[in-house]
Structure formats: structure tokens, C-alpha cells
C-alpha positions in Angstrom: -36.2 5.5 -31.7 -33.3 3.7 -31.9 -31.3 1.5 -28.8 -28.5 3.2 -26.9 -25.0 1.6 -27.4 -22.5 1.7 -24.8 -19.5 2.7 -25.9 -17.3 -0.3 -25.9 -13.4 1.7 -26.0 -14.7 3.4 -22.9 -15.9 0.1 -21.0 -12.7 -1.2 -21.3 -11.0 1.6 -19.4 -13.6 2.5 -16.3 -15.3 0.6 -13.9 -18.0 1.7 -11.8 -17.1 2.1 -8.0 -19.8 1.6 -5.2 -20.1 5.8 -4.5 -21.6 6.0 -8.5 -18.2 7.7 -9.4 -15.8 5.9 -11.5 -11.7 4.7 -11.9 -9.6 4.0 -14.5 -6.2 3.0 -14.8 -2.8 5.1 -14.8 -1.6 5.2 -18.7 2.0 4.7 -19.7 2.4 1.5 -18.1 2.2 -1.0 -20.9 5.5 -0.9 -22.7 9.0 1.2 -22.9 9.3 0.4 -19.1 13.2 -0.1 -18.9 14.1 3.5 -19.2 11.1 4.1 -16.4 12.0 4.4 -12.5 11.1 1.6 -9.9 9.1 4.8 -8.3 7.4 6.1 -11.7 6.4 2.1 -12.4 5.0 2.1 -9.5 3.1 4.8 -8.6 1.5 4.3 -12.5 0.3 0.9 -10.8 -2.2 2.9 -9.0 -6.1 3.1 -9.8 -7.2 6.9 -10.4 -11.0 8.5 -9.6 -12.5 10.0 -12.7 -12.1 13.8 -12.3 -15.4 15.1 -11.0 -15.7 17.4 -14.7 -15.1 14.4 -16.4 -17.8 12.2 -15.0 -21.0 13.8 -17.0 -18.8 12.4 -20.6 -18.0 9.0 -19.3 -21.5 8.9 -17.6 -22.7 9.2 -21.5 -20.3 6.9 -22.6 -21.4 4.2 -20.4 -25.5 4.3 -19.7 -26.0 0.9 -18.2 -22.9 0.2 -16.0 
């Protein structure tokens, strides 16, 4: 049996929560910020939880997290 590898792209995007779920950052907050309103940029800072429908896929990408 080969070793199971962690998906490195997913490891950089998702973190495990204390209750066993996953959290993620919002997209669209890296560049081209001048045209976005202050309210929109402020709301993009928040950390979101992964949807229940996506939990299984993320768990499969991150077997050791």
C-alpha cells in the first residue's frame, strides 16, 4: 500500500476547528482592492466555515489534519 499524502494546496487553504470542522478565508481580498468599497473589504476579512456539503471532500484532501 502506498502512503497517503496530504494535498498541499488544500493544507494552505483550510484549517481544522476545535469541533472537528474546517475553516477557510474569503477570496477576493488579495489584490485589486482600490475599486472595492471599505464595507466589502471589511466583510472579506472574516473567516468562514466550510459548508456541510463540502466537509467530506476536504477531509479526504487532508487526512492527517
